[in-house]
C-alpha positions as CSV (number, residue, x, y, z in Angstrom):
1,M,0.0,0.0,0.0
2,E,3.1,2.2,-0.1
3,H,2.2,3.1,-3.7
4,V,-1.3,4.2,-2.6
5,Q,0.2,6.6,-0.1
6,K,2.9,7.9,-2.4
7,Y,0.9,8.4,-5.6
8,G,-2.4,9.2,-3.8
9,C,-0.6,12.2,-2.2
10,A,0.9,13.2,-5.5
11,F,-2.4,13.0,-7.3
12,L,-4.2,15.0,-4.6
13,N,-1.5,17.7,-4.9
14,S,-1.8,17.9,-8.7
15,D,-4.4,17.4,-11.4
16,G,-5.0,13.8,-10.4
17,G,-3.9,10.6,-12.2
18,V,-4.3,6.9,-12.6
19,L,-2.5,4.2,-10.6
20,M,-2.3,1.0,-12.5
21,A,-1.1,-2.3,-11.2
22,G,0.5,-5.1,-13.2
23,I,2.6,-2.9,-15.5
24,L,6.3,-2.7,-15.1
25,D,8.3,0.6,-15.2
26,N,9.5,-0.3,-18.7
27,G,5.9,-0.5,-20.0
28,R,5.7,-4.3,-20.0
29,V,2.3,-5.7,-19.0
30,C,2.8,-8.6,-16.6
31,G,-0.6,-8.7,-15.0
32,I,-1.7,-9.6,-11.5
33,F,-3.7,-12.6,-10.4
34,C,-6.3,-11.2,-8.1
35,P,-8.9,-13.5,-6.7
36,D,-12.2,-12.1,-5.3
37,R,-11.0,-12.2,-1.7
38,M,-7.8,-10.3,-2.6
39,R,-9.9,-7.7,-4.5
40,R,-11.9,-7.0,-1.4
41,E,-8.7,-6.6,0.7
42,V,-7.2,-4.2,-1.9
43,V,-10.4,-2.1,-1.9
44,N,-10.5,-2.0,1.9
45,S,-6.8,-1.2,2.1
46,I,-7.1,1.7,-0.4
47,D,-10.0,3.2,1.6
48,K,-8.0,2.7,4.8
49,E,-4.9,4.4,3.4
50,F,-6.9,7.4,2.3
51,S,-8.5,7.6,5.8
52,Y,-5.0,8.4,7.2
53,F,-4.5,11.5,5.1
54,L,-4.7,14.9,6.8
55,P,-6.7,16.9,6.0
56,K,-9.3,14.2,5.5
57,V,-9.9,13.2,1.8
58,P,-13.6,13.1,0.9
59,S,-14.5,9.8,-0.7
60,N,-15.7,11.6,-3.8
61,F,-12.1,12.8,-4.4
62,Y,-10.9,9.3,-5.4
63,Q,-12.3,6.2,-7.0
64,W,-11.1,2.7,-7.5
65,K,-11.9,0.3,-10.3
66,I,-10.8,-3.3,-10.5
67,E,-11.6,-5.0,-13.8
68,R,-11.2,-8.5,-14.9
69,R,-9.0,-8.3,-18.0
70,R,-7.2,-10.9,-19.9
71,I,-4.3,-9.7,-22.0
72,E,-3.3,-12.1,-24.7
73,K,0.3,-12.8,-25.6
74,L,2.3,-9.5,-25.6
75,Q,5.9,-9.7,-26.7
76,E,8.4,-8.6,-24.0
77,V,10.1,-5.3,-24.6
78,N,13.7,-4.8,-23.6
79,E,14.5,-1.5,-21.9
80,T,16.9,-0.8,-24.7
81,E,14.0,-0.7,-27.1
82,T,13.0,2.8,-25.9
83,D,12.4,5.4,-28.6
84,V,14.0,8.7,-27.9
85,D,12.7,11.9,-29.6
86,T,15.9,13.9,-29.6
87,E,14.2,17.2,-30.4
88,K,11.9,17.1,-27.4
89,K,14.2,14.9,-25.3
90,K,11.2,12.8,-24.5
91,N,11.3,9.0,-23.9
92,T,8.4,6.9,-25.1
93,N,8.4,3.4,-23.9
94,K,6.4,1.0,-26.1
95,V,4.8,-2.4,-25.5
96,T,4.8,-4.4,-28.7
97,S,1.9,-6.8,-29.5
98,P,2.0,-9.2,-32.4
99,K,-0.1,-6.7,-34.5
100,R,1.1,-3.2,-33.6
101,S,3.0,-1.1,-31.1
102,L,1.3,0.6,-28.2
103,N,2.7,3.6,-26.4
104,K,1.8,4.1,-22.7
105,E,-1.2,6.3,-23.5
106,D,-2.7,3.7,-25.9
107,L,-2.1,1.0,-23.3
108,R,-3.8,3.1,-20.6
109,K,-6.8,3.8,-22.9
110,S,-7.1,0.1,-23.8
111,L,-7.0,-1.0,-20.2
112,T,-9.4,1.6,-19.0
113,S,-12.0,1.3,-21.8
114,S,-15.0,-0.8,-21.2
115,A,-14.7,-4.5,-22.2
């Protein structure tokens, strides 16, 4: 729950954000096995962590969503396969599927869209 504290605080002090689990720092989707009991524990832990924040965080300031998703065979991406836009000095990590490349924004959209 360290991530909930760290990123929850950062999101509350900025324009918000999305904390996704099961995705490595290099953009590789590894997934998480999360049975129903564990889902309930995660939800309770998130609510508990936000209850410790001062000043108190109203429950309508955050939301959680746990979806059952099955991600079929994605190729692994090495950290050296990072595209660098030299003009903007911006790194774009990509996850490669058998059909096409996804950047982080495409991946976020595909995971947060309704199934």
